[in-house]
TIRO-2110 file (N, C-alpha, C; in Angstrom, 1 decimal):
// TIRO-2110
-19.6, 16.5, 16.4, N, 1, A
-18.2, 16.9, 16.2, CA, 1, A
-17.2, 16.2, 17.1, C, 1, A
-17.7, 15.9, 18.4, N, 2, A
-16.9, 15.1, 19.3, CA, 2, A
-16.6, 13.7, 18.8, C, 2, A
-17.6, 13.1, 18.2, N, 3, A
-17.4, 11.7, 17.6, CA, 3, A
-16.4, 11.8, 16.4, C, 3, A
-16.5, 12.8, 15.6, N, 4, A
-15.6, 12.9, 14.5, CA, 4, A
-14.2, 13.1, 15.0, C, 4, A
-14.0, 13.9, 16.0, N, 5, A
-12.6, 14.1, 16.6, CA, 5, A
-12.1, 12.8, 17.1, C, 5, A
-13.0, 12.0, 17.8, N, 6, A
-12.6, 10.7, 18.4, CA, 6, A
-12.2, 9.7, 17.3, C, 6, A
-13.0, 9.7, 16.2, N, 7, A
-12.7, 8.8, 15.1, CA, 7, A
-11.3, 9.2, 14.4, C, 7, A
-11.1, 10.5, 14.3, N, 8, A
-9.8, 11.0, 13.7, CA, 8, A
-8.7, 10.6, 14.6, C, 8, A
-8.9, 10.7, 15.9, N, 9, A
-7.8, 10.3, 16.9, CA, 9, A
-7.5, 8.8, 16.7, C, 9, A
-8.6, 8.0, 16.5, N, 10, A
-8.4, 6.5, 16.3, CA, 10, A
-7.7, 6.3, 15.0, C, 10, A
-8.0, 7.0, 14.0, N, 11, A
-7.3, 6.9, 12.7, CA, 11, A
-5.8, 7.2, 12.9, C, 11, A
-5.5, 8.3, 13.6, N, 12, A
-4.2, 8.7, 13.8, CA, 12, A
-3.4, 7.7, 14.6, C, 12, A
-4.0, 7.2, 15.7, N, 13, A
-3.3, 6.1, 16.5, CA, 13, A
-3.1, 4.8, 15.7, C, 13, A
-4.1, 4.4, 15.0, N, 14, A
-4.0, 3.2, 14.2, CA, 14, A
-2.9, 3.3, 13.1, C, 14, A
-2.9, 4.4, 12.4, N, 15, A
-1.9, 4.5, 11.4, CA, 15, A
-0.5, 4.8, 12.0, C, 15, A
-0.5, 5.4, 13.1, N, 16, A
0.8, 5.5, 13.8, CA, 16, A
1.4, 4.1, 14.2, C, 16, A
0.5, 3.3, 14.7, N, 17, A
0.9, 1.9, 15.0, CA, 17, A
1.4, 1.2, 13.8, C, 17, A
0.7, 1.3, 12.7, N, 18, A
1.1, 0.7, 11.4, CA, 18, A
2.5, 1.3, 11.0, C, 18, A
2.7, 2.6, 11.1, N, 19, A
3.9, 3.2, 10.8, CA, 19, A
5.1, 2.7, 11.7, C, 19, A
4.8, 2.5, 12.9, N, 20, A
5.9, 2.0, 13.9, CA, 20, A
6.3, 0.6, 13.6, C, 20, A
5.4, -0.3, 13.3, N, 21, A
5.7, -1.7, 13.2, CA, 21, A
6.1, -2.2, 11.8, C, 21, A
6.1, -1.3, 10.8, N, 22, A
6.3, -1.7, 9.5, CA, 22, A
7.6, -1.2, 8.9, C, 22, A
8.4, -2.1, 8.4, N, 23, A
9.7, -1.7, 7.8, CA, 23, A
9.5, -2.2, 6.3, C, 23, A
10.2, -1.5, 5.4, N, 24, A
10.2, -2.0, 4.1, CA, 24, A
9.3, -1.3, 3.1, C, 24, A
8.7, -0.2, 3.5, N, 25, A
7.9, 0.6, 2.5, CA, 25, A
6.5, 0.2, 2.5, C, 25, A
5.8, 0.8, 1.6, N, 26, A
4.3, 0.7, 1.5, CA, 26, A
3.8, -0.7, 1.2, C, 26, A
4.4, -1.4, 0.3, N, 27, A
3.9, -2.7, 0.0, CA, 27, A
3.9, -3.7, 1.2, C, 27, A
4.9, -3.5, 2.0, N, 28, A
5.1, -4.3, 3.2, CA, 28, A
4.0, -3.9, 4.2, C, 28, A
3.4, -2.7, 4.1, N, 29, A
2.4, -2.2, 5.0, CA, 29, A
1.0, -2.7, 4.7, C, 29, A
0.8, -3.2, 3.5, N, 30, A
-0.5, -3.5, 3.0, CA, 30, A
-1.1, -4.6, 3.9, C, 30, A
-0.4, -5.7, 4.2, N, 31, A
-1.1, -6.8, 5.0, CA, 31, A
-1.4, -6.2, 6.4, C, 31, A
-0.6, -5.3, 6.9, N, 32, A
-0.9, -4.8, 8.3, CA, 32, A
-2.1, -3.8, 8.2, C, 32, A
-2.1, -3.0, 7.1, N, 33, A
-3.3, -2.1, 6.9, CA, 33, A
-4.5, -3.0, 6.8, C, 33, A
-4.4, -4.0, 6.0, N, 34, A
-5.6, -4.9, 5.9, CA, 34, A
-6.1, -5.5, 7.2, C, 34, A
-5.1, -5.9, 8.0, N, 35, A
-5.5, -6.5, 9.3, CA, 35, A
-6.1, -5.5, 10.2, C, 35, A
-5.5, -4.3, 10.3, N, 36, A
-6.0, -3.3, 11.2, CA, 36, A
-7.3, -2.6, 10.7, C, 36, A
-7.3, -2.3, 9.5, N, 37, A
-8.4, -1.4, 9.0, CA, 37, A
-9.6, -2.3, 8.5, C, 37, A
-9.4, -3.4, 7.9, N, 38, A
-10.6, -4.2, 7.4, CA, 38, A
-11.0, -5.3, 8.4, C, 38, A
-10.0, -6.0, 8.9, N, 39, A
-10.3, -7.2, 9.8, CA, 39, A
-10.7, -6.7, 11.2, C, 39, A
-9.8, -6.0, 11.8, N, 40, A
-10.1, -5.6, 13.2, CA, 40, A
-11.1, -4.5, 13.4, C, 40, A
-11.1, -3.5, 12.6, N, 41, A
-12.0, -2.3, 12.8, CA, 41, A
-13.2, -2.3, 11.8, C, 41, A
-13.1, -3.0, 10.7, N, 42, A
-14.2, -3.0, 9.7, CA, 42, A
-14.5, -1.6, 9.1, C, 42, A
-13.5, -0.8, 9.1, N, 43, A
-13.7, 0.6, 8.6, CA, 43, A
-14.0, 0.6, 7.0, C, 43, A
-13.3, -0.4, 6.3, N, 44, A
-13.5, -0.5, 4.9, CA, 44, A
-13.5, -2.0, 4.6, C, 44, A
-14.1, -2.4, 3.5, N, 45, A
-14.1, -3.8, 3.1, CA, 45, A
-12.8, -4.2, 2.4, C, 45, A
-12.6, -5.5, 2.3, N, 46, A
-11.4, -5.9, 1.6, CA, 46, A
-11.4, -5.5, 0.1, C, 46, A
-12.6, -5.4, -0.5, N, 47, A
-12.7, -4.9, -1.9, CA, 47, A
-12.3, -3.5, -2.0, C, 47, A
-12.8, -2.7, -1.0, N, 48, A
-12.4, -1.3, -0.9, CA, 48, A
-10.9, -1.1, -0.8, C, 48, A
-10.3, -1.9, 0.1, N, 49, A
-8.9, -1.8, 0.3, CA, 49, A
-8.1, -2.1, -1.0, C, 49, A
-8.6, -3.1, -1.8, N, 50, A
-8.0, -3.4, -3.1, CA, 50, A
-8.1, -2.2, -4.0, C, 50, A
-9.2, -1.5, -4.0, N, 51, A
-9.3, -0.3, -4.8, CA, 51, A
-8.4, 0.8, -4.3, C, 51, A
-8.3, 1.0, -3.0, N, 52, A
-7.4, 2.0, -2.4, CA, 52, A
-6.0, 1.7, -2.8, C, 52, A
-5.6, 0.5, -2.8, N, 53, A
-4.2, 0.1, -3.2, CA, 53, A
-4.0, 0.4, -4.6, C, 53, A
-5.0, 0.1, -5.5, N, 54, A
-4.8, 0.3, -6.9, CA, 54, A
-4.7, 1.8, -7.2, C, 54, A
-5.5, 2.6, -6.5, N, 55, A
-5.5, 4.1, -6.7, CA, 55, A
-4.2, 4.6, -6.1, C, 55, A
-3.7, 4.1, -5.0, N, 56, A
-2.5, 4.6, -4.4, CA, 56, A
-1.3, 4.3, -5.2, C, 56, A
-1.3, 3.2, -6.0, N, 57, A
-0.2, 2.8, -6.9, CA, 57, A
-0.1, 3.8, -8.0, C, 57, A
-1.2, 4.4, -8.4, N, 58, A
-1.2, 5.3, -9.6, CA, 58, A
-1.1, 6.7, -9.3, C, 58, A
-1.1, 7.1, -8.0, N, 59, A
-0.9, 8.5, -7.6, CA, 59, A
0.5, 8.7, -7.2, C, 59, A
0.9, 10.0, -7.3, N, 60, A
2.3, 10.3, -6.9, CA, 60, A
2.5, 10.1, -5.4, C, 60, A
3.7, 9.7, -5.0, N, 61, A
4.0, 9.5, -3.6, CA, 61, A
4.1, 8.1, -3.1, C, 61, A
4.6, 7.9, -1.9, N, 62, A
4.7, 6.5, -1.4, CA, 62, A
3.3, 5.9, -1.2, C, 62, A
3.2, 4.6, -1.5, N, 63, A
1.9, 3.9, -1.5, CA, 63, A
1.2, 4.0, -0.1, C, 63, A
2.0, 3.8, 0.9, N, 64, A
1.5, 3.8, 2.3, CA, 64, A
0.9, 5.1, 2.7, C, 64, A
1.5, 6.2, 2.3, N, 65, A
1.0, 7.5, 2.6, CA, 65, A
-0.3, 7.8, 1.8, C, 65, A
-0.3, 7.4, 0.5, N, 66, A
-1.5, 7.6, -0.3, CA, 66, A
-2.6, 6.8, 0.2, C, 66, A
-2.3, 5.5, 0.6, N, 67, A
-3.4, 4.6, 1.1, CA, 67, A
-3.9, 5.2, 2.4, C, 67, A
-3.1, 5.6, 3.3, N, 68, A
-3.5, 6.2, 4.6, CA, 68, A
-4.4, 7.4, 4.3, C, 68, A
-4.0, 8.3, 3.4, N, 69, A
-4.8, 9.5, 3.0, CA, 69, A
-6.2, 9.1, 2.5, C, 69, A
-6.2, 8.2, 1.5, N, 70, A
-7.5, 7.7, 0.9, CA, 70, A
-8.4, 7.1, 2.0, C, 70, A
-7.8, 6.2, 2.8, N, 71, A
-8.6, 5.6, 3.8, CA, 71, A
-9.1, 6.6, 4.9, C, 71, A
-8.3, 7.4, 5.3, N, 72, A
-8.7, 8.5, 6.3, CA, 72, A
-9.8, 9.4, 5.7, C, 72, A
-9.7, 9.7, 4.4, N, 73, A
-10.7, 10.6, 3.8, CA, 73, A
-12.0, 9.8, 3.7, C, 73, A
-11.9, 8.6, 3.3, N, 74, A
-13.2, 7.8, 3.2, CA, 74, A
-13.9, 7.6, 4.5, C, 74, A
-13.1, 7.5, 5.6, N, 75, A
-13.7, 7.3, 6.9, CA, 75, A
-14.2, 8.6, 7.6, C, 75, A
-13.4, 9.7, 7.4, N, 76, A
-13.7, 10.9, 8.2, CA, 76, A
-13.4, 12.2, 7.5, C, 76, A
-13.4, 12.1, 6.1, N, 77, A
-13.2, 13.4, 5.4, CA, 77, A
-11.8, 13.9, 5.4, C, 77, A
-11.7, 15.2, 5.2, N, 78, A
-10.4, 15.9, 5.1, CA, 78, A
-9.6, 15.7, 6.4, C, 78, A
-10.3, 15.9, 7.5, N, 79, A
-9.7, 15.8, 8.8, CA, 79, A
-9.1, 14.3, 9.1, C, 79, A
-9.9, 13.4, 8.6, N, 80, A
-9.5, 12.0, 8.7, CA, 80, A
-8.3, 11.7, 7.8, C, 80, A
-8.3, 12.3, 6.6, N, 81, A
-7.1, 12.1, 5.7, CA, 81, A
-5.9, 12.7, 6.3, C, 81, A
-6.0, 13.9, 7.0, N, 82, A
-4.9, 14.5, 7.6, CA, 82, A
-4.4, 13.6, 8.8, C, 82, A
-5.3, 13.2, 9.6, N, 83, A
-4.9, 12.4, 10.8, CA, 83, A
-4.2, 11.1, 10.4, C, 83, A
-4.8, 10.4, 9.4, N, 84, A
-4.2, 9.1, 9.0, CA, 84, A
-2.8, 9.3, 8.4, C, 84, A
-2.7, 10.4, 7.6, N, 85, A
-1.4, 10.6, 6.9, CA, 85, A
-0.3, 11.0, 7.9, C, 85, A
-0.6, 11.9, 8.8, N, 86, A
0.3, 12.3, 9.8, CA, 86, A
0.7, 11.1, 10.7, C, 86, A
-0.3, 10.3, 11.0, N, 87, A
-0.1, 9.1, 11.8, CA, 87, A
0.9, 8.1, 11.2, C, 87, A
0.8, 7.9, 9.9, N, 88, A
1.6, 6.9, 9.2, CA, 88, A
3.0, 7.4, 9.0, C, 88, A
3.1, 8.8, 8.8, N, 89, A
4.4, 9.4, 8.5, CA, 89, A
5.3, 9.7, 9.8, C, 89, A
4.6, 10.0, 10.8, N, 90, A
5.3, 10.5, 12.0, CA, 90, A
6.3, 9.5, 12.6, C, 90, A
6.0, 8.2, 12.7, N, 91, A
7.0, 7.2, 13.3, CA, 91, A
8.2, 7.1, 12.4, C, 91, A
8.0, 7.0, 11.1, N, 92, A
9.2, 6.9, 10.2, CA, 92, A
10.1, 8.2, 10.3, C, 92, A
9.4, 9.3, 10.3, N, 93, A
10.2, 10.6, 10.5, CA, 93, A
11.0, 10.6, 11.7, C, 93, A
10.4, 10.2, 12.9, N, 94, A
11.1, 10.2, 14.1, CA, 94, A
12.2, 9.2, 14.1, C, 94, A
11.9, 8.0, 13.6, N, 95, A
12.9, 6.9, 13.6, CA, 95, A
14.1, 7.3, 12.7, C, 95, A
13.8, 7.8, 11.5, N, 96, A
14.9, 8.2, 10.6, CA, 96, A
15.7, 9.3, 11.2, C, 96, A
15.1, 10.3, 11.8, N, 97, A
15.8, 11.4, 12.5, CA, 97, A
16.7, 10.9, 13.6, C, 97, A
16.2, 10.0, 14.4, N, 98, A
17.1, 9.4, 15.5, CA, 98, A
18.2, 8.6, 14.9, C, 98, A
17.9, 7.8, 13.9, N, 99, A
19.0, 7.0, 13.3, CA, 99, A
20.1, 7.9, 12.7, C, 99, A
19.6, 9.0, 12.0, N, 100, A
20.6, 9.9, 11.4, CA, 100, A
21.6, 10.5, 12.5, C, 100, A
21.1, 10.7, 13.7, N, 101, A
22.0, 11.2, 14.7, CA, 101, A
23.0, 10.2, 15.1, C, 101, A
22.7, 8.9, 15.1, N, 102, A
23.6, 7.9, 15.6, CA, 102, A
24.2, 6.9, 14.6, C, 102, A
23.8, 7.1, 13.4, N, 103, A
24.2, 6.0, 12.4, CA, 103, A
25.7, 5.8, 12.3, C, 103, A
26.5, 6.8, 12.2, N, 104, A
27.9, 6.6, 12.1, CA, 104, A
28.5, 5.8, 13.2, C, 104, A
28.0, 6.0, 14.4, N, 105, A
28.5, 5.4, 15.6, CA, 105, A
28.1, 3.9, 15.6, C, 105, A
26.9, 3.5, 15.0, N, 106, A
26.4, 2.2, 15.1, CA, 106, A
26.5, 1.3, 13.9, C, 106, A
26.9, 1.9, 12.7, N, 107, A
26.8, 1.1, 11.5, CA, 107, A
27.8, 0.0, 11.4, C, 107, A
28.9, 0.0, 12.2, N, 108, A
29.9, -1.1, 12.2, CA, 108, A
29.6, -2.2, 13.2, C, 108, A
28.6, -2.0, 14.1, N, 109, A
28.3, -3.0, 15.1, CA, 109, A
27.7, -4.2, 14.5, C, 109, A
28.2, -5.3, 14.7, N, 110, A
27.8, -6.6, 14.0, CA, 110, A
26.3, -6.9, 14.3, C, 110, A
25.8, -6.7, 15.5, N, 111, A
24.4, -7.0, 15.8, CA, 111, A
23.5, -6.1, 15.0, C, 111, A
23.9, -4.9, 14.7, N, 112, A
23.0, -4.0, 13.9, CA, 112, A
23.0, -4.5, 12.5, C, 112, A
24.1, -4.9, 12.0, N, 113, A
24.1, -5.5, 10.6, CA, 113, A
23.2, -6.7, 10.5, C, 113, A
23.3, -7.6, 11.5, N, 114, A
22.4, -8.8, 11.6, CA, 114, A
21.0, -8.4, 11.7, C, 114, A
20.7, -7.4, 12.4, N, 115, A
19.3, -6.9, 12.6, CA, 115, A
18.7, -6.5, 11.3, C, 115, A
19.5, -5.7, 10.5, N, 116, A
19.0, -5.2, 9.2, CA, 116, A
18.9, -6.4, 8.2, C, 116, A
19.7, -7.4, 8.3, N, 117, A
19.6, -8.6, 7.5, CA, 117, A
18.3, -9.2, 7.8, C, 117, A
17.9, -9.4, 9.1, N, 118, A
16.7, -10.0, 9.4, CA, 118, A
15.5, -9.2, 9.0, C, 118, A
15.6, -7.9, 9.1, N, 119, A
14.5, -7.0, 8.7, CA, 119, A
14.2, -7.1, 7.2, C, 119, A
15.3, -7.2, 6.4, N, 120, A
15.1, -7.4, 5.0, CA, 120, A
14.4, -8.7, 4.7, C, 120, A
14.7, -9.7, 5.4, N, 121, A
14.1, -11.0, 5.1, CA, 121, A
12.6, -10.9, 5.5, C, 121, A
12.3, -10.3, 6.6, N, 122, A
10.9, -10.1, 7.1, CA, 122, A
10.1, -9.2, 6.1, C, 122, A
10.7, -8.2, 5.5, N, 123, A
10.1, -7.4, 4.6, CA, 123, A
9.7, -8.2, 3.3, C, 123, A
10.6, -9.0, 2.9, N, 124, A
10.3, -9.9, 1.7, CA, 124, A
9.1, -10.7, 2.0, C, 124, A
9.0, -11.3, 3.2, N, 125, A
7.8, -12.1, 3.5, CA, 125, A
6.5, -11.2, 3.5, C, 125, A
6.6, -10.0, 4.0, N, 126, A
5.4, -9.1, 3.9, CA, 126, A
5.1, -8.8, 2.5, C, 126, A
6.0, -8.6, 1.6, N, 127, A
5.8, -8.3, 0.2, CA, 127, A
5.1, -9.5, -0.5, C, 127, A
5.5, -10.7, -0.2, N, 128, A
4.9, -11.9, -0.8, CA, 128, A
3.5, -12.0, -0.2, C, 128, A
3.3, -11.8, 1.1, N, 129, A
1.9, -11.8, 1.6, CA, 129, A
1.0, -10.8, 0.9, C, 129, A
1.5, -9.6, 0.7, N, 130, A
0.7, -8.6, 0.0, CA, 130, A
0.4, -9.0, -1.4, C, 130, A
1.4, -9.6, -2.1, N, 131, A
1.1, -10.1, -3.5, CA, 131, A
0.1, -11.2, -3.5, C, 131, A
0.1, -12.2, -2.6, N, 132, A
-0.8, -13.2, -2.5, CA, 132, A
-2.2, -12.7, -2.2, C, 132, A
-2.3, -11.8, -1.2, N, 133, A
-3.6, -11.2, -0.8, CA, 133, A
-4.2, -10.4, -2.0, C, 133, A
-3.4, -9.6, -2.7, N, 134, A
-4.0, -8.9, -3.8, CA, 134, A
-4.4, -9.8, -5.0, C, 134, A
-3.6, -10.9, -5.2, N, 135, A
-3.9, -11.8, -6.2, CA, 135, A
-5.3, -12.5, -5.9, C, 135, A
-5.5, -12.9, -4.7, N, 136, A
-6.8, -13.5, -4.3, CA, 136, A
-8.0, -12.6, -4.6, C, 136, A
-7.8, -11.3, -4.4, N, 137, A
-8.9, -10.4, -4.6, CA, 137, A
-9.1, -9.9, -6.0, C, 137, A
-8.1, -10.1, -6.8, N, 138, A
-8.1, -9.6, -8.2, CA, 138, A
-9.0, -10.4, -9.1, C, 138, A
-9.5, -9.9, -10.2, N, 139, A
-10.3, -10.7, -11.1, CA, 139, A
-9.4, -11.7, -11.8, C, 139, A
-9.9, -12.9, -12.1, N, 140, A
-9.1, -13.9, -12.7, CA, 140, A
-9.8, -14.3, -14.0, C, 140, A
-9.3, -13.7, -15.0, N, 141, A
-9.8, -14.0, -16.4, CA, 141, A
-8.6, -13.8, -17.3, C, 141, A
-8.8, -14.1, -18.6, N, 142, A
-7.7, -14.0, -19.6, CA, 142, A
-7.1, -12.6, -19.6, C, 142, A
-8.0, -11.6, -19.6, N, 143, A
-7.5, -10.2, -19.7, CA, 143, A
-6.6, -9.8, -18.5, C, 143, A
-7.1, -10.2, -17.3, N, 144, A
-6.3, -9.9, -16.1, CA, 144, A
-5.0, -10.5, -16.1, C, 144, A
-4.9, -11.8, -16.5, N, 145, A
-3.7, -12.5, -16.6, CA, 145, A
-2.8, -12.0, -17.7, C, 145, A
-3.3, -11.6, -18.8, N, 146, A
-2.5, -10.9, -19.8, CA, 146, A
-1.9, -9.6, -19.4, C, 146, A
-2.7, -8.8, -18.7, N, 147, A
-2.2, -7.5, -18.2, CA, 147, A
-1.1, -7.8, -17.2, C, 147, A
-1.3, -8.7, -16.3, N, 148, A
-0.3, -9.0, -15.3, CA, 148, A
1.0, -9.5, -15.9, C, 148, A
0.9, -10.4, -16.8, N, 149, A
2.1, -11.0, -17.4, CA, 149, A
2.8, -9.9, -18.3, C, 149, A
2.1, -9.2, -19.1, N, 150, A
2.7, -8.2, -19.9, CA, 150, A
3.3, -7.1, -19.1, C, 150, A
2.7, -6.7, -18.0, N, 151, A
3.2, -5.6, -17.2, CA, 151, A
4.5, -6.1, -16.5, C, 151, A
4.5, -7.3, -16.0, N, 152, A
5.7, -7.9, -15.4, CA, 152, A
6.8, -7.9, -16.4, C, 152, A
6.6, -8.5, -17.5, N, 153, A
7.6, -8.6, -18.6, CA, 153, A
8.1, -7.2, -19.0, C, 153, A
7.3, -6.3, -19.2, N, 154, A
7.7, -5.0, -19.6, CA, 154, A
8.6, -4.3, -18.6, C, 154, A
8.3, -4.4, -17.3, N, 155, A
9.1, -3.8, -16.3, CA, 155, A
10.3, -4.6, -15.9, C, 155, A
10.2, -5.9, -15.8, N, 156, A
11.3, -6.8, -15.3, CA, 156, A
12.3, -7.0, -16.4, C, 156, A
11.9, -7.2, -17.6, N, 157, A
12.8, -7.6, -18.7, CA, 157, A
13.2, -6.5, -19.7, C, 157, A
12.3, -5.5, -19.8, N, 158, A
12.6, -4.4, -20.8, CA, 158, A
12.7, -3.1, -20.1, C, 158, A
12.7, -3.0, -18.8, N, 159, A
12.9, -1.8, -18.1, CA, 159, A
12.0, -0.7, -18.5, C, 159, A
10.8, -1.0, -18.8, N, 160, A
9.8, -0.1, -19.3, CA, 160, A
9.4, 0.9, -18.2, C, 160, A
9.1, 2.1, -18.6, N, 161, A
8.7, 3.2, -17.7, CA, 161, A
7.4, 2.7, -16.9, C, 161, A
7.4, 2.7, -15.6, N, 162, A
6.3, 2.2, -14.8, CA, 162, A
5.0, 3.0, -15.1, C, 162, A
5.1, 4.3, -15.3, N, 163, A
3.9, 5.1, -15.5, CA, 163, A
3.3, 4.7, -16.8, C, 163, A
4.1, 4.4, -17.8, N, 164, A
3.5, 4.0, -19.1, CA, 164, A
2.9, 2.6, -19.0, C, 164, A
3.5, 1.7, -18.2, N, 165, A
2.9, 0.4, -18.0, CA, 165, A
1.6, 0.5, -17.3, C, 165, A
1.5, 1.3, -16.2, N, 166, A
0.2, 1.5, -15.5, CA, 166, A
-0.9, 2.1, -16.4, C, 166, A
-0.5, 3.1, -17.1, N, 167, A
-1.5, 3.7, -18.0, CA, 167, A
-1.9, 2.8, -19.1, C, 167, A
-1.0, 2.0, -19.6, N, 168, A
-1.3, 1.0, -20.6, CA, 168, A
-2.3, -0.1, -20.0, C, 168, A
-2.0, -0.5, -18.8, N, 169, A
-2.8, -1.5, -18.2, CA, 169, A
-4.2, -1.0, -18.0, C, 169, A
-4.3, 0.3, -17.6, N, 170, A
-5.6, 0.9, -17.4, CA, 170, A
-6.4, 1.0, -18.7, C, 170, A
-5.7, 1.4, -19.7, N, 171, A
-6.4, 1.5, -21.0, CA, 171, A
-6.9, 0.1, -21.5, C, 171, A
-6.0, -0.9, -21.4, N, 172, A
-6.4, -2.3, -21.8, CA, 172, A
-7.6, -2.7, -21.0, C, 172, A
-7.6, -2.5, -19.7, N, 173, A
-8.7, -2.9, -18.8, CA, 173, A
-10.0, -2.2, -19.2, C, 173, A
-9.9, -0.9, -19.5, N, 174, A
-11.1, -0.1, -19.9, CA, 174, A
-11.6, -0.7, -21.3, C, 174, A
-10.7, -0.9, -22.2, N, 175, A
-11.1, -1.4, -23.5, CA, 175, A
-11.7, -2.7, -23.4, C, 175, A
-11.1, -3.6, -22.6, N, 176, A
-11.7, -5.0, -22.5, CA, 176, A
-13.1, -5.0, -21.9, C, 176, A
-13.2, -4.1, -20.9, N, 177, A
-14.5, -4.0, -20.2, CA, 177, A
-15.6, -3.5, -21.1, C, 177, A
-15.3, -2.5, -21.9, N, 178, A
-16.2, -1.9, -22.9, CA, 178, A
-16.6, -2.9, -23.9, C, 178, A
-15.6, -3.6, -24.4, N, 179, A
-15.9, -4.7, -25.4, CA, 179, A
-16.8, -5.8, -24.9, C, 179, A
-16.5, -6.2, -23.7, N, 180, A
-17.3, -7.2, -23.0, CA, 180, A
-18.7, -6.8, -22.8, C, 180, A
-18.9, -5.5, -22.3, N, 181, A
-20.2, -5.0, -22.1, CA, 181, A
-21.0, -4.9, -23.4, C, 181, A
-20.3, -4.5, -24.5, N, 182, A
-21.0, -4.4, -25.8, CA, 182, A
-21.5, -5.7, -26.3, C, 182, A
-20.7, -6.8, -25.9, N, 183, A
-21.0, -8.2, -26.3, CA, 183, A
-22.0, -8.8, -25.3, C, 183, A
-22.4, -8.0, -24.2, N, 184, A
-23.3, -8.6, -23.3, CA, 184, A
-22.7, -9.5, -22.3, C, 184, A
-21.4, -9.4, -22.1, N, 185, A
-20.7, -10.3, -21.2, CA, 185, A
-20.1, -9.5, -20.1, C, 185, A
-19.6, -10.1, -19.0, N, 186, A
-18.8, -9.5, -18.0, CA, 186, A
-17.4, -10.1, -17.9, C, 186, A
-16.5, -9.3, -17.5, N, 187, A
-15.1, -9.8, -17.3, CA, 187, A
-15.0, -10.4, -15.9, C, 187, A
END
């Protein structure tokens, strides 16, 4: 029991660290989660992380919170899920609360405007890093490229409902896998 509590405390502190240093939402957190959880601690494999991200994208709520919950549960059960979730949420909650107290007083200060400009640029870099990392770990075949291109086009150019796009991508993936297995092939 003591080891489980210690592991949950490590989960809490690790995800709190991730929550403190990451701006820009869940996708910007993915490279940091990968570094902390897979590279440094070895709690899950990069393939497991890719699955966690995929599941987190399809479940309700922010991706970082869903990912923290899934990872915490995988590592330490319900208590781990709770510890990781609280850890990733707490810094943002405290920071937003403090900013809300002083925002009106500071929003016109030029250095603050410049800081947020820099943060946005940094977030874009983190999003691109997450995209590249996920691309490297994703399957590379005709079906995967078709799903990727069709999903992008549907959302970017036709303003398709994201839920419908995700469900359609899942159905195409299932159908393609079943057809390939029936033919004795793998995707």
